[in-house]
N, C-alpha and C positions, 0 to 999 in steps of 0.2 A: 640152234647153236648151243653146245654144251657149256656149262659153267666151269670155272676153275675152283680148286680147293680153297675153302675159306681161310684156313690157317696159312696157306701159301700167300694169298692176297694180303692178309693182315700183316704178315711178316715183311713183305715187300713195302707195304704202306708205312710201317713203322720205321723202316730203314731210310725212307725218303725224308731228308731234312735239308733245309736251306742254310748254307754257310758261305756267303759271299766273301771275297777277299777283303780283309780289314775287319772282320767280325771278331768279337771276343766271346769265347764259349766257356760256359761253366757246365760240366757234365758229371753227374754222380751216378750211382747205381739206380737212383730213384727219379731223377729228372734231368732235363737238358734245357738250359737257359742261355739265350743268345742275345748279345748286344750288337745290332747291325750298324754299319756305317751311316753317317748322317744323311746320305742321299735317300735312304729308305724312310717312308712315311711312318711306319710302326717300328720304332727302333729297338724295343725290348720285347722279347717273346719267349714264352715257355713252349718248346716244341713238343715235348711229351712228358708224361708222368707215369711211372710204372712202379708200384709198390704194394707190398702186402700189409703195410701199416694202415691205420685208419686215414681216410682221405683228408680230414681236417687237420690231422697232425702233420702229414706231409706238406700240405698247403702252407701251414705256418712256417715251416723251414724254407720253402721256396720263396715266400714273400719276404722273409727276413734277408735272404741273399739278394733278391731283386732290389730291395730298398737301397742297398749299398751302391747301386749305379746312379742314384740321384735323379731318376726319371719320375715323371708324374704318374705314369701308369705302365702296366705290363699286359701284353696280349697272352692269352692262354689257348692252346689247342687241346681239346679233349678228344683224344684218339680212341680207336676201337679197343686198344689195350689199357685204357685208363682205369684206375681202381674205382670200384663202386662208390658212389657218393661224392665223387669229385665235383660234379656240376652243382649239387646241392650245397657243398662247402663253398664254392665260388660265389654262388648267389647269396649265401649267408654273409659273405664279407663285402657285399655291395657290387659284385661284378655285373656287367651288362652284356647281354647276348648280342654278338655282332653279326654272325653268319652261321648258316647251317648248310652242310654239303654232304653229298653221297660219295662214298668210296666206290669207284667204278673200275671195272677191269674187263678185259676181253683177251682170249687166247689169240696168238699170232702164229702164222699168217691168217688174215681174215679178209673176207670179200667186202670191203668198204669202198664203194665207188664214189668219186667226187661228183657232185651235182654239176649240171651244165649251167655255168654262170657266164653269160656273154660278157666279153671284155675283161675277164679275170686272168691275171698272171700271178703266179706264185714264185717268189725269188727267195733264195737262201741268203741270209745275212753274211756276206763274205766281202763286202766293200763298204767304205765309209758312208757313201750316200744312202745305202740301204740301212745301215746302222742309224743314221740320222732319222730316217723315216720311221724305223721301229721305235726309237726313243720318243719321237713326237706323238705317235699313237699311244705308247705306253703311258706317257704323262697325261694324256687326255682321258684314257680309260681307267687307269689305276692310280693316278696321282704320281707322286715322286718328283724328281727334279730333272732339268734339262742338262744333258751331258756336254762336256767341252769337246772341241774338235779332237784333242789329243786322246780323250777317253773313247770317243767314237772310233778312232783309228785303231786303238788298242783292242776294242771289242771285235771289230771286223777281222783283225789278224787272228785273234784267239778263236773265233768261230770258224774262220776259214780252215784252221787246223783241225778242229773237232769234227766238222762236217766231213772232211776228207778222211779222217781216221775212223769214221763210223760210230762216233760216240754221241752225236747229236748236234743241235744248233737251233737257230731261230729262222722262221719263215715269215715273210711279209707278203700280204695279199694286196694287189693293185687292181683297181677297176678303171679301165681306160686310162691307165697311167697314173691314177691318183692313189696314194697309199691309204688303205682303209682298215687293215687288220694285221695283227701280229700274233704269233704263237711259238712256243718253244717245245723242244723234246730233248731229253737226256737218256742215254741208254746205259744202264748199270746192271751188271750181272744178268744180262738177258731180259731185263725189264725196261720197257720204254715208258719213261715218265713224261706224260704230256702236261705241260704247264703253261700258264700265262696267256691263254687264248682270249683275245678281245677284239671286238669290231667297233669302229666308230658308230655312234648311235644312228646317224643319218643313213648308214649303209646296212643296217641289220635287216634280217628277214629275207635276204636274197640268196642264201646258201653259201655265203663266204666262209662262215665259221665251219660248216661241214666240210668244205673243200680243204681247209687247212688241217682239219682232223685227218682226212683221207691222205693228204700229202705226207704228213708225219708218220702215219701208220705204214704207208708204203715204204718209206725210207727205213723205218725200224725193222720191218720184216726182211728187207734186203740185207740188213746188217746181222740177221740171225736172231733178233729178239723173239721171245716166245710169249710175252705178255705185254699188253698195253695197260697202263695204270694211270688214273687221273682222279681228281676230285671235282665234282660238278655241283654248283649251287642249285639247291632244290627248286628255286623259282625261275632259273634262267637256263643254264647249260645242261643240267642233269637230264631233263626230259629229251633234249635234242640228242644227247649222247646215248640214252637208252633206246631211242628209236633207231639209232645206228647199230645197235646190237650189244652195247655195253650192259653189264649186269651190276646192280648195286649190291655191295656186300656189307652194308651198314652205313650209319650216319655219324658224322663228326660235327662238333660245334666249336666255334671260336668265341671267346669272351674278352672283354676289356675290363681289367681290374685296377681301380685307382690305388695309388701307393701313398696316400696321405699320411 
């Protein structure tokens, strides 16, 4: 299976940023800083830094702005396009490495078949009961907070619309009727962004994760997407995704920087 152009993958990866409703965004020509709503575990994040200036000089400016939010720490994503020396500058200011992931992509359509998992059913999040199951799994796997009934109903209505419109949504995997896994996809400019894949620990190793990857990629190809893009943790999901045919186009790291 042939690879995609590195510049095209890097550009699509740079364009992928999270901005939930209620976020406060500070974006300049050199960085993007986001204050997420309180329901998110990591509420202050620098999503990218792109600058021709020395990394430590840019970092000084970013930290000065981040301090104004009054938070104890800020998360930093060091993307493929980050300036040279940014990681060294972060470590020099006392940052702690949190995670390392591969930027993974595959051309669509692709022949990714779902494994045969007895008792598995994949449902799209289009109803409040499925939204509740997705939230419960998400809290267990990724932390976060339990949503209210009103919020669950709102999410179900929103995703019902996006799934029908062909722009993505959330799938939940059930084993013999028990909700065990959740994963999302958003299609932007022909790129299927695969996000938030997680399986409850007791049900891992059975092929559920791979089945949810296949379901989302089938949906994306049906909507005309030409690239599947995701980030995979080097110790967990990245090896699985590469065995399915994804190619790594580089590694990114996330850091936690105290704002004392």
